[in-house]
N, C-alpha and C positions, 0 to 999 in steps of 0.2 A: 586550500580548504575545499571540501566536497561541496558541490552546488546544492544538491537535494538529498535530504534524508527521508526515505519512505518508511512510514511507521505502519506496522501491521500486527494488531493483536489477534490471537486465535485461540479457539477452544473446541476440541473434538470436531475438527473439520478435515479429517484425513481424506475425505472424498472430494473436497473442493480446494484446499489450500495450495496444492501443487499448481493448479491452473493460475491462481492468483499470483504466486511467486514467479512463475514463468512469464506472466504478462508484464512483470516489472523487469526481470533479468533480461528479457528480449527487447527492451525499449530501443528505439533508434537514437535516443539521447543517452549518453554513457556516463555522465558525471553525477553518479548517485551512489548511495548506500541503501540497502534494504535491511531493516531491523525487524525481525519477527519475534514477538514475545508470546510464548505458549503459556497460557494461564492454567496449567495443570491438567492438560488433556489426558484422558484415560483410554483413548482409542489409539490408533497407529499414527497420529499426527506427527509425533517425534520421528518415526521411521521415514515418513514422507519427506520431512524437512531436512533430515540429516544428509540426504543425497545432494543437497545444494551447498554443503559446507566448503567445498573446494573453490567455489566462486568467491573471490576476495571482497566482492561488494555485498555479500550476504552475511548477516549475523543472526544466529538463533540463540535465544535465551529461554530456558524453561524456569518457571516459577510455580510454587504451590498456588492452587486456585484462590484468587483474591478478587476476581471480577474483571470485566473488560476495561473499565476505566483505569484500574491500577496497572494492568498490562500495557495499555496505551501510554500512560504516564511514564512507566519504566523505559519504554522505547524512546520517548521524547528525551528523558534524562541522558540516554546513551548517544543521542543523535549529535553528529558533528557538522551537519550541513548548514548552509546559509538559509535554505528554505526547508519547511516541513511539508510533506505530502502524506495524506492519510488514505489507506486502502484497507477495507475489511476483508477478511480471509475467505468470505463467500462471494466476493466480487472479483472482477478483473478489468484491466485497462486495455484500450486499443494500443497497439505497439508504438504509436507516435504521441501518446498522451503527454509525456514530459517534453518532447521536442516542441510541441505546440504551446504548452503551458508556460514553460520557463521564459521565453521571450515576451509573452503576454504579461506575466508578473513583473518582469523587469521594466517594461514600458510604463507601468503604472506609477512608479516612484514610491517614495516612503509614506505617502498618505494612506496606503492600503495595507491592511493586515491580513486579509482573507480573500481568497479567490475561489469560486465554486463553479463547476462546470455542469453541463447537462448530464443526465444519467438515464440509462435504459434498463428496464426489467425484461429479462428473457426467460423463456421456458427451457426445458431440457433439450429441446430441438433447436435452440438458438432463435426462435421466433420472438420478435419484440412484442411484449404484451402490455407495456406501459412505458412512460417516459416522464422526465421532469425537464421542462424547457426553462432555462434560466436567462435566455436572451431578453434584453431589455430591463433586467433587474440590475440596479447599480451596486 
């Protein structure tokens, strides 16, 4: 069984989705699948995503526009991993995100259903312009 299913809905994100996908495919942790559901994009999102089809960990599904929640739920339905991880297509992860997260999740036991990490907002020059600090929150 795959350890982590990464779920990514997208819509008209041709300019950003490649970076999001690569931040997952280049993880230092390798036991995952990435499921991207395109919610009817009318830009070149499909072209950007089709170049990743050769990676066996990557699955791309196109659906008629029904909204982000429907796209996310479709990816969840297709997921085969023990754990779910969510990444929006306009965001990206540090390359060790899963390597650090999975052992943390596994150490918590079955009493926990959700784990959330810190987040950073950056501008186009990669300068941090905001953050969400979750340390100390149970």
